[in-house]
C-alpha positions as CSV (number, residue, x, y, z in Angstrom):
1,M,-12.7,22.1,5.1
2,I,-14.3,25.5,6.2
3,L,-11.2,27.2,5.2
4,R,-11.5,25.7,1.7
5,S,-15.2,26.8,1.6
6,L,-14.3,30.4,2.6
7,L,-11.8,30.6,-0.2
8,L,-14.1,29.2,-2.8
9,A,-16.9,31.6,-1.8
10,G,-14.6,34.4,-1.9
11,A,-13.4,33.3,-5.4
12,L,-17.0,33.3,-6.7
13,T,-17.4,36.8,-5.3
14,A,-14.1,38.0,-6.7
15,A,-14.9,36.5,-10.2
16,A,-18.3,38.1,-10.3
17,R,-16.9,41.6,-9.4
18,A,-14.2,41.2,-12.1
19,A,-16.8,40.2,-14.6
20,A,-18.9,43.2,-13.7
21,A,-15.8,45.5,-14.1
22,Q,-15.0,44.4,-17.6
23,V,-15.0,47.0,-20.4
24,D,-17.5,46.8,-23.1
25,S,-15.8,44.7,-25.8
26,L,-18.0,46.0,-28.6
27,G,-16.0,49.3,-28.6
28,R,-19.0,51.5,-28.5
29,P,-18.2,55.0,-26.8
30,A,-20.2,55.7,-23.7
31,L,-23.0,58.3,-24.0
32,Q,-22.0,61.8,-23.0
33,D,-24.0,64.8,-22.2
34,T,-22.7,67.4,-24.6
35,T,-24.9,70.3,-23.7
36,R,-23.2,72.4,-21.1
37,R,-24.0,76.1,-20.4
38,R,-21.2,78.5,-20.8
39,G,-19.2,78.8,-17.7
40,A,-20.9,75.9,-15.9
41,K,-18.5,73.6,-14.0
42,A,-18.3,69.9,-14.7
43,D,-20.5,67.5,-12.7
44,T,-18.1,66.0,-9.9
45,T,-20.9,63.9,-8.1
46,S,-20.5,60.1,-8.0
47,R,-22.0,58.2,-10.9
48,H,-22.5,55.1,-8.8
49,D,-26.2,53.9,-8.6
50,T,-27.1,53.4,-4.9
51,T,-30.7,52.6,-5.4
52,T,-32.0,49.1,-4.3
53,A,-32.0,46.4,-7.0
54,Y,-33.7,43.0,-6.9
55,L,-31.7,40.4,-8.6
56,P,-32.6,36.8,-9.9
57,T,-32.0,33.9,-7.7
58,F,-31.7,30.1,-8.0
59,P,-35.0,28.5,-8.8
60,A,-36.4,27.0,-5.6
61,A,-35.8,23.3,-5.5
62,I,-39.4,22.2,-4.8
63,L,-41.9,20.1,-6.5
64,P,-42.9,22.4,-9.4
65,G,-46.5,21.4,-10.0
66,P,-49.3,22.2,-10.7
67,L,-50.4,20.1,-7.8
68,P,-54.0,19.5,-6.6
69,L,-55.4,21.8,-4.0
70,G,-54.6,20.5,-0.5
71,A,-51.7,18.3,-1.8
72,R,-49.0,20.8,-0.5
73,Y,-48.3,22.7,2.8
74,S,-46.0,25.6,2.1
75,F,-44.3,27.5,5.1
76,P,-42.7,30.7,3.6
77,L,-40.2,32.8,5.5
78,D,-43.0,34.7,7.4
79,S,-44.4,31.5,8.7
80,L,-41.0,30.4,10.0
81,V,-40.6,33.5,11.9
82,F,-44.0,34.2,13.3
83,T,-44.8,30.6,14.5
84,N,-44.5,28.4,17.6
85,A,-42.1,26.1,15.8
86,A,-38.7,26.0,17.3
87,T,-37.5,23.1,15.3
88,L,-38.4,21.4,12.1
89,S,-40.1,18.7,13.9
90,D,-42.4,21.4,15.5
91,L,-43.2,22.6,12.0
92,L,-44.2,19.2,10.6
93,L,-46.7,18.8,13.6
94,H,-49.1,21.1,11.6
95,V,-49.7,18.1,9.0
96,P,-52.6,16.0,10.0
97,G,-51.5,12.4,11.3
98,V,-47.9,13.4,12.2
99,Y,-46.6,12.2,15.6
100,V,-43.7,13.8,17.0
101,A,-42.0,11.4,19.5
102,R,-40.3,13.8,21.8
103,G,-37.7,12.4,24.1
104,G,-37.8,15.4,26.5
105,F,-37.7,19.3,26.4
106,Y,-35.1,21.5,24.7
107,G,-32.4,19.5,22.8
108,A,-33.9,16.1,23.3
109,P,-34.8,13.8,20.1
110,E,-38.1,14.7,18.3
111,V,-38.5,12.0,15.9
112,V,-41.3,12.6,13.3
113,L,-43.4,9.5,12.6
114,Y,-45.9,9.2,9.9
115,G,-47.9,6.5,8.1
116,G,-46.7,3.7,10.3
117,R,-43.7,3.3,7.9
118,G,-40.4,4.2,9.9
119,G,-37.9,5.5,7.6
120,Q,-40.1,5.4,4.6
121,G,-42.5,7.8,6.4
122,I,-40.5,11.0,5.9
123,E,-38.1,12.0,3.1
124,I,-36.1,15.4,3.5
125,Y,-34.5,17.3,0.6
126,W,-32.0,20.2,1.2
127,D,-32.0,22.4,-1.9
128,G,-33.2,19.4,-4.1
129,M,-30.6,16.8,-2.7
130,P,-31.7,14.0,-0.4
131,Y,-30.8,14.7,3.3
132,L,-30.1,11.1,4.5
133,P,-29.6,9.7,7.8
134,M,-25.9,8.6,8.0
135,G,-24.4,8.6,11.5
136,R,-25.8,6.7,14.5
137,D,-29.2,7.8,13.2
138,S,-28.7,5.9,9.8
139,V,-32.2,4.4,10.1
140,L,-34.5,7.4,11.0
141,L,-33.5,11.1,11.0
142,D,-34.2,13.4,14.0
143,P,-35.6,16.6,12.1
144,A,-35.1,18.5,15.2
145,R,-31.4,18.6,14.5
146,I,-31.8,20.4,11.3
147,S,-31.7,24.3,12.1
148,L,-34.5,26.6,10.8
149,A,-32.2,29.4,10.8
150,M,-30.8,28.9,7.2
151,L,-34.1,28.3,5.7
152,E,-36.4,30.7,3.8
153,R,-39.1,28.2,2.9
154,V,-40.3,24.7,3.7
155,D,-42.7,22.7,1.6
156,V,-44.4,19.5,2.6
157,V,-46.0,17.2,-0.1
158,V,-48.2,14.7,1.6
159,L,-48.5,11.2,0.2
160,P,-50.8,8.5,1.7
161,A,-48.1,7.0,3.8
162,T,-45.1,9.5,3.3
163,L,-44.1,13.1,3.9
164,R,-41.7,14.7,1.2
165,V,-40.1,17.8,3.0
166,Y,-38.3,20.2,0.7
167,L,-36.0,22.7,2.5
168,V,-35.0,25.9,0.6
169,S,-32.1,27.6,2.0
170,M,-31.9,31.4,2.1
171,R,-31.8,33.2,-1.4
172,P,-31.2,36.9,-0.9
173,R,-32.5,38.9,-3.9
174,S,-32.0,42.7,-2.8
175,T,-28.7,44.4,-3.0
176,V,-29.4,45.9,0.5
177,P,-27.5,43.8,2.9
178,V,-29.4,42.2,5.6
179,S,-28.2,41.1,9.2
180,E,-30.0,39.1,11.7
181,V,-29.3,38.7,15.4
182,R,-31.5,36.5,17.7
183,I,-31.0,36.0,21.4
184,Q,-33.1,33.4,23.4
185,T,-33.1,32.2,26.9
186,G,-35.4,30.3,29.2
187,D,-35.8,27.7,31.8
188,Y,-33.0,25.3,32.8
189,S,-30.4,27.9,31.6
190,I,-31.5,27.7,27.9
191,A,-29.3,29.8,25.8
192,D,-29.7,30.3,21.9
193,Y,-27.6,32.8,20.0
194,R,-28.3,33.2,16.2
195,G,-26.7,35.5,13.6
196,G,-26.9,35.9,9.9
197,F,-25.7,38.1,7.1
198,H,-26.9,38.3,3.5
199,K,-25.5,40.4,0.6
200,R,-26.0,40.5,-3.1
201,W,-23.9,42.7,-5.5
202,R,-25.3,44.0,-8.8
203,S,-22.9,41.7,-10.7
204,G,-25.0,38.8,-9.4
205,A,-22.5,37.6,-6.7
206,G,-23.9,36.8,-3.3
207,L,-22.7,35.9,0.2
208,S,-24.7,34.4,3.0
209,I,-23.4,33.5,6.6
210,G,-25.3,31.9,9.2
211,A,-24.6,30.6,12.8
212,D,-27.0,29.2,15.4
213,W,-25.7,28.2,18.8
214,N,-27.9,26.3,21.3
215,A,-27.5,25.0,24.9
216,I,-29.4,23.8,28.0
217,A,-28.1,22.8,31.4
218,G,-30.8,20.1,31.5
219,V,-33.5,19.3,34.0
220,P,-32.0,17.0,36.7
221,G,-33.3,13.4,36.9
222,T,-35.2,13.7,33.7
223,P,-34.4,12.7,30.0
224,T,-33.7,16.3,29.3
225,T,-30.2,16.3,29.8
226,A,-27.3,18.9,29.2
227,F,-27.3,19.7,25.5
228,N,-25.2,21.9,23.1
229,S,-25.2,22.3,19.4
230,V,-23.5,24.5,16.9
231,D,-24.7,25.1,13.3
232,L,-22.5,27.0,10.8
233,W,-23.7,27.8,7.2
234,L,-21.8,29.5,4.3
235,K,-23.1,30.1,0.9
236,G,-21.5,31.9,-2.1
237,E,-23.4,32.3,-5.4
238,Y,-23.0,33.9,-8.7
239,V,-26.4,34.4,-10.6
240,P,-25.7,37.2,-13.1
241,N,-29.2,36.6,-14.7
242,D,-32.1,34.3,-14.7
243,R,-30.6,32.2,-17.4
244,G,-27.7,30.5,-15.3
245,G,-25.8,30.6,-12.1
246,I,-23.5,28.7,-9.7
247,S,-23.5,28.3,-6.0
248,Y,-21.5,26.6,-3.2
249,Q,-22.7,26.1,0.2
250,I,-21.5,24.2,3.4
251,L,-23.5,23.4,6.5
252,T,-21.7,22.1,9.5
253,S,-23.7,20.8,12.5
254,T,-22.0,19.8,15.7
255,W,-24.1,18.6,18.9
256,E,-23.5,16.8,22.0
257,R,-26.2,15.3,24.5
258,K,-25.2,14.3,28.0
259,A,-26.0,10.8,29.4
260,L,-28.4,9.7,32.2
261,A,-27.7,6.2,33.1
262,G,-30.3,3.8,32.0
263,V,-32.3,6.5,30.2
264,V,-30.3,8.6,27.9
265,D,-27.1,7.7,26.1
266,H,-24.3,10.0,25.6
267,R,-24.1,11.3,22.1
268,K,-21.7,13.5,20.3
269,E,-21.6,13.8,16.5
270,K,-20.5,16.3,13.7
271,R,-22.1,16.3,10.3
272,Q,-21.0,18.5,7.4
273,D,-23.0,18.8,4.1
274,R,-21.5,20.5,0.9
275,L,-23.4,21.3,-2.1
276,L,-22.1,22.6,-5.4
277,R,-25.0,23.7,-7.6
278,F,-25.6,25.2,-11.1
279,F,-28.5,25.8,-13.4
280,L,-28.8,26.8,-17.0
281,A,-32.1,28.0,-18.5
282,A,-33.1,28.4,-22.2
283,R,-34.8,31.8,-21.7
284,P,-35.3,34.3,-19.0
285,D,-38.4,34.3,-16.7
286,S,-39.5,37.5,-18.0
287,V,-40.1,35.8,-21.4
288,G,-41.9,32.8,-19.8
289,P,-41.2,29.4,-18.5
290,G,-39.1,26.9,-20.5
291,P,-36.5,24.0,-20.5
292,R,-33.7,24.1,-17.7
293,I,-30.7,21.9,-16.6
294,D,-30.0,21.7,-12.9
295,G,-26.9,20.0,-11.5
296,T,-25.7,19.3,-8.0
297,I,-22.4,17.7,-6.7
298,A,-22.7,16.9,-2.9
299,S,-20.8,15.2,-0.1
300,T,-21.7,14.4,3.4
301,T,-19.1,13.7,6.2
302,V,-20.0,12.3,9.7
303,L,-17.5,12.2,12.3
304,G,-16.7,12.4,16.0
305,D,-19.3,9.7,16.9
306,S,-18.0,6.9,19.2
307,A,-20.8,4.5,18.1
308,V,-19.9,4.6,14.4
309,A,-16.8,4.9,12.2
310,D,-16.3,8.3,10.4
311,R,-17.7,8.4,6.9
312,T,-17.8,10.3,3.9
313,V,-20.3,9.8,1.0
314,A,-20.6,11.8,-2.3
315,A,-23.4,12.0,-4.8
316,A,-24.1,13.9,-8.0
317,R,-27.5,14.6,-9.4
318,L,-28.4,16.0,-13.0
319,A,-32.0,17.1,-13.8
320,L,-33.7,18.2,-17.0
321,S,-37.0,19.9,-16.8
322,D,-39.4,21.9,-18.7
323,T,-42.2,24.2,-17.6
324,W,-45.2,25.4,-19.4
325,H,-48.0,27.6,-18.3
326,R,-50.2,24.8,-17.2
327,A,-47.7,21.8,-17.1
328,S,-44.3,20.8,-16.1
329,A,-42.1,17.7,-16.5
330,S,-38.6,16.5,-15.5
331,V,-36.3,13.7,-15.4
332,A,-33.3,13.3,-13.0
333,M,-30.3,11.0,-12.6
334,T,-28.6,10.5,-9.2
335,S,-25.4,8.7,-8.7
336,G,-24.0,7.8,-5.3
337,G,-25.5,8.5,-1.9
338,F,-25.4,6.7,1.5
339,Q,-26.2,3.0,0.8
340,R,-27.2,4.0,-2.8
341,S,-25.6,3.3,-6.1
342,W,-27.9,5.3,-8.6
343,G,-31.4,6.4,-9.0
344,L,-33.6,7.5,-11.9
345,E,-36.8,9.4,-11.3
346,G,-39.4,11.3,-13.3
347,Q,-42.2,13.9,-12.6
348,A,-44.9,15.3,-14.6
349,A,-47.9,17.5,-13.9
350,W,-50.7,18.9,-16.1
351,M,-53.8,21.1,-15.9
352,P,-55.7,20.2,-19.0
353,L,-58.7,22.1,-17.9
354,P,-59.0,24.9,-15.3
355,F,-60.9,22.7,-13.0
356,L,-58.7,19.5,-13.4
357,T,-55.2,18.8,-12.2
358,L,-53.2,15.6,-12.8
359,A,-49.7,14.8,-11.3
360,A,-47.5,11.8,-11.3
361,D,-44.0,10.9,-10.2
362,A,-42.0,7.7,-10.2
363,R,-38.4,6.5,-9.3
364,H,-36.1,3.5,-9.5
365,T,-33.4,3.2,-6.9
366,A,-30.4,0.8,-6.9
367,Y,-29.2,0.3,-3.4
368,T,-26.1,-1.5,-2.2
369,L,-25.9,-5.3,-1.9
370,G,-27.7,-5.6,-5.1
371,R,-31.1,-4.3,-3.7
372,V,-33.6,-2.6,-5.8
373,G,-36.5,-0.3,-4.9
374,E,-39.2,1.2,-7.0
375,R,-42.2,3.7,-6.3
376,A,-44.8,5.5,-8.1
377,H,-47.4,8.1,-7.2
378,L,-50.5,9.5,-8.9
379,S,-52.7,12.3,-7.9
380,A,-55.7,14.2,-9.2
381,G,-57.5,17.2,-8.2
382,L,-61.0,18.5,-9.3
383,R,-62.4,22.0,-8.5
384,L,-66.2,22.1,-8.1
385,P,-68.7,24.7,-7.8
386,F,-69.4,26.7,-4.6
387,G,-66.1,26.4,-3.2
388,F,-65.8,22.6,-3.2
389,S,-63.0,20.7,-4.3
390,A,-61.8,17.0,-4.3
391,H,-58.3,15.3,-4.5
392,G,-57.0,11.8,-4.5
393,D,-53.7,10.0,-4.3
394,L,-52.5,6.5,-5.2
395,A,-49.1,5.4,-4.1
396,A,-47.6,2.2,-5.0
397,G,-44.2,0.7,-4.7
398,K,-41.8,-2.1,-3.6
399,D,-39.0,-0.4,-1.8
400,L,-36.6,-0.6,1.1
401,D,-37.5,1.0,4.6
402,A,-33.9,1.2,6.1
403,P,-31.1,0.8,3.5
404,A,-28.5,1.0,6.2
405,L,-29.7,-2.4,7.6
406,Q,-28.3,-5.2,5.5
407,A,-31.2,-7.4,6.4
408,D,-33.7,-5.0,5.0
409,T,-35.4,-6.1,1.9
410,A,-37.8,-4.5,-0.4
411,Q,-41.6,-4.6,0.8
412,R,-44.7,-4.1,-1.5
413,A,-47.3,-1.7,-0.4
414,T,-50.2,0.2,-2.2
415,D,-51.8,3.2,-0.4
416,V,-54.9,5.3,-1.4
417,A,-56.1,8.6,0.0
418,G,-58.9,11.0,-0.9
419,A,-60.5,14.1,0.5
420,V,-63.3,16.5,-0.2
421,R,-62.7,20.2,0.6
422,W,-64.5,23.3,1.0
423,D,-63.1,26.8,1.0
424,G,-65.2,29.9,1.9
425,R,-64.4,33.4,2.6
426,F,-64.3,32.9,6.5
427,A,-63.8,29.2,6.8
428,S,-62.4,26.0,5.2
429,L,-63.0,22.4,5.9
430,E,-61.5,19.2,4.5
431,L,-62.7,15.6,5.2
432,G,-60.6,12.7,4.0
433,G,-59.7,9.0,4.3
434,V,-56.7,6.9,3.9
435,R,-56.3,3.2,3.4
436,R,-52.8,1.8,3.9
437,D,-51.4,-1.8,3.1
438,P,-49.7,-3.8,5.8
439,F,-46.0,-2.9,6.5
440,S,-43.0,-4.1,8.8
441,P,-40.8,-1.1,9.7
442,M,-37.1,-1.9,10.1
443,G,-35.3,-0.5,13.1
444,F,-35.9,2.7,15.0
445,A,-34.3,6.2,15.8
446,A,-31.3,6.2,17.9
447,G,-31.6,8.4,21.1
448,L,-35.2,7.5,22.3
449,V,-34.3,4.9,25.0
450,G,-37.0,5.5,27.8
451,R,-37.9,3.1,30.6
452,D,-37.6,0.3,28.2
453,S,-35.5,0.6,25.1
454,I,-37.5,1.0,22.0
455,N,-35.8,-1.3,19.5
456,G,-38.3,-0.9,16.7
457,L,-41.7,-0.4,15.4
458,G,-44.3,-3.2,15.3
459,A,-45.9,-4.4,12.1
460,T,-49.0,-2.4,10.9
461,P,-51.8,-4.3,9.5
462,R,-53.9,-3.0,6.6
463,S,-55.6,0.1,8.2
464,N,-58.1,2.6,7.4
465,Y,-58.0,6.2,8.7
466,V,-60.1,9.3,8.8
467,T,-58.8,12.8,8.9
468,V,-60.4,16.2,9.4
469,Q,-58.8,19.5,9.3
470,G,-60.1,23.1,9.0
471,A,-60.0,26.8,10.0
472,V,-62.6,29.3,10.9
473,R,-62.1,33.0,11.0
474,P,-65.1,34.4,13.1
475,L,-63.6,37.9,13.6
476,P,-60.9,39.9,11.9
477,G,-57.5,38.7,13.3
478,L,-59.1,35.7,15.0
479,T,-58.6,32.0,13.7
480,L,-59.5,28.7,15.1
481,S,-57.8,25.9,13.2
482,G,-56.9,22.2,13.7
483,W,-56.8,18.7,12.5
484,Y,-58.0,15.3,13.7
485,F,-56.7,11.8,12.9
486,N,-58.3,8.5,13.9
487,P,-57.5,4.9,12.8
488,L,-60.9,3.3,12.3
489,A,-59.4,-0.1,11.5
490,G,-55.8,-1.2,12.3
491,G,-53.3,1.4,13.3
492,G,-49.7,1.0,14.4
493,D,-47.1,2.4,16.8
494,F,-47.3,6.1,17.6
495,E,-50.6,6.4,15.6
496,P,-52.8,6.9,18.6
497,P,-56.7,7.1,18.2
498,Y,-58.4,10.4,18.6
499,H,-55.2,12.3,17.8
500,G,-55.8,16.0,17.3
501,R,-54.4,19.5,17.5
502,L,-56.5,22.6,17.9
503,S,-55.2,26.3,18.0
504,V,-56.7,29.6,18.6
505,T,-54.7,32.4,17.0
506,F,-55.0,36.3,17.2
507,Y,-53.0,38.2,14.7
508,S,-53.3,41.9,14.0
509,K,-51.6,44.9,12.8
510,F,-54.0,47.3,14.4
511,W,-51.5,49.7,15.8
512,R,-51.5,52.3,13.0
513,H,-48.8,54.7,14.6
514,F,-46.3,52.8,12.5
515,R,-46.3,52.6,8.8
516,S,-48.1,49.5,7.3
517,G,-46.5,46.2,8.1
518,A,-44.2,47.7,10.9
519,F,-46.1,46.5,13.9
520,A,-47.7,43.0,14.5
521,L,-49.0,41.0,17.3
522,R,-49.6,37.4,17.3
523,A,-50.9,35.3,20.3
524,E,-51.7,31.6,20.0
525,Y,-52.9,29.0,22.4
526,A,-52.7,25.4,21.2
527,F,-53.1,22.0,22.6
528,E,-52.4,18.4,21.3
529,S,-54.4,15.4,22.6
530,W,-54.7,11.7,21.9
531,S,-56.0,8.5,23.5
532,G,-54.0,5.5,24.5
533,G,-52.2,3.4,21.8
534,L,-49.0,1.6,21.0
535,G,-45.6,3.1,21.5
536,G,-43.0,0.8,19.9
537,V,-41.4,-2.6,20.5
538,H,-39.0,-3.6,23.3
539,R,-36.6,-6.7,22.9
540,D,-35.0,-8.0,25.9
541,S,-31.5,-9.5,26.1
542,L,-32.9,-12.9,25.1
543,G,-34.5,-11.4,21.9
544,N,-38.2,-11.6,23.3
545,A,-40.3,-8.8,21.8
546,S,-43.0,-6.9,23.8
547,R,-45.2,-3.9,22.6
548,L,-45.0,-0.8,24.6
549,P,-47.9,1.3,25.6
550,L,-48.5,4.9,24.6
551,P,-50.6,6.5,27.3
552,G,-53.2,9.1,26.4
553,A,-52.1,12.6,26.8
554,T,-53.0,16.3,26.4
555,F,-50.2,18.9,26.1
556,S,-50.9,22.7,25.6
557,E,-48.7,25.7,24.9
558,F,-48.9,29.5,24.6
559,N,-47.0,31.5,22.1
560,V,-47.0,35.4,22.0
561,Q,-44.9,37.4,19.4
562,L,-44.7,41.3,19.1
563,Q,-43.1,42.9,16.2
564,I,-42.1,46.5,16.0
565,V,-40.3,47.5,12.6
566,G,-37.4,45.1,12.6
567,V,-37.6,43.9,16.3
568,T,-39.7,40.8,17.2
569,A,-40.0,39.8,20.8
570,F,-41.4,36.2,21.5
571,W,-42.4,34.0,24.6
572,L,-43.5,30.4,24.4
573,Q,-44.5,28.0,27.1
574,R,-44.9,24.3,26.7
575,N,-47.0,21.9,28.7
576,S,-48.9,24.8,30.4
577,R,-51.5,22.6,32.0
578,F,-49.0,20.8,34.3
579,F,-49.6,17.5,32.7
580,H,-47.5,14.6,34.0
581,G,-46.5,12.4,31.3
582,G,-44.7,12.2,27.9
583,Y,-44.7,11.6,24.3
584,V,-42.8,8.4,24.6
585,H,-43.2,5.5,27.0
586,G,-40.9,6.3,30.0
587,L,-39.7,9.6,28.9
588,D,-41.4,12.4,31.1
589,Y,-41.8,15.9,29.6
590,P,-41.3,18.9,31.9
591,R,-44.1,21.1,33.1
592,R,-44.5,24.7,32.2
593,A,-41.3,24.8,30.2
594,Q,-40.7,28.1,28.6
595,F,-38.3,30.1,26.6
596,F,-38.4,33.7,25.3
597,G,-36.2,36.1,23.5
598,V,-35.8,38.8,20.7
599,R,-35.0,38.9,17.1
600,W,-33.5,41.9,15.2
601,I,-33.5,42.4,11.5
602,F,-31.0,45.1,10.1
603,T,-31.1,46.4,6.6
604,N,-28.0,48.6,6.2
């Protein structure tokens, strides 16, 4: 399969080069300089243009908007590099109310839980296509197994009880080739080697290659067992102009986790995702927005897991969209997908007045076994004087939580959220509230076993929550930021009371011996804390269920990064306060666990 992908990527590149080399069929003679001084020799220098060119790329597969202020968290490439996030789960922790159930240190499961909804709590899209759980994790994904090495942007759209995560793969624009090398090591024989190469030709052809290899020897006697993973990514594209293009990419992820009797099961799995995409636009971006057609043919293969049979699932998606200066609308049809037959969805956003934003989306999904799900979401935002703004969301639906479970049936829920926000020159503050309907999640993530196996999440009653988030910049380069989340009534598993995260960050480019932007220093101290709560449901061999506790905890970390031109050195330490405990009942987290390394970027 990888050989076929290499041949297809090479064919795209060769076709693009051939197209660029064709003679002008209009028959017009090339312009020539006929003014030559007597006796002067002919110019024998090369006519090839070696200046850097910036070419059009595929439109980013994200929610187009406009969206109300505060509805979307965007993490561009700079944020992915200069951050404490080692995995996608780490990145999502910056969203208020997210709980990352870590089964241990490096390589352990890091399941993201939000809204007390299990599988409904998080949706992940890779370049517009749903990234669905399919293997042993067919109920709930582990976002820590999705490598950040191949991404240039992550967008998170927050609904009252769901996170929609849009992953955008690298889209090189410059004709200057870019290479990346990253080496990381740390405690317990951590080893991480990452490499990448990106090249665009003036014809519009492009080639991107990425590899990420991770390993740890494990911490003896703890849930952090020996782990190894390999992620390989190949992408070939041809985008001659901003009115159309085609690309093909393949992402292969292979990983293995060793067992610890009674605590961690042995897991070995390989997943391969393939996407063939195209787009056609009615007019170029230089003229203005307009209608566009986007199409994707995708397939996912999961194999090599002793717990589930090998399977391959294909899906196709066709989307029609139009964008105006203050509005957007789209409709998309999807056929196939794991445990899905077909789906229809629509989206619209409008800014009728400079201070008012309205957005809506809805979808209908036909699952296997004749099951059907429907969801709708409305949001509105209002800009007020003196830096104030307000936004609200209404999400309603009757949908499945875990389609892979045949016993799962659609549950009806209506959730409401609202917030008031203030943005000033040196500070910002948002105060919000959420009300969620009762819900009974189905199943749980594979891999989090613990002292007592977590077989599922308990039913969540009607609940009310309060959220606070903000940032203060008292001095140039110094930022204090954080969020706080607390269930005032109700609440469920992994929604602990008084849950918050606070960070103090210093970021500066004060060393002026280098050209602007060549030097940067970032240092961060952050801690996450919560009080005791509920930590899942355990069912014994007789089927008797009991609720597991989630002890209160406080974890802190240090992160220092130094960049000089294209070299970035980094150091990160987790659980720096020697706290003895864990994120999941019965799964201890090592103390003062650290890793460090260096990253080079070459442009030649």
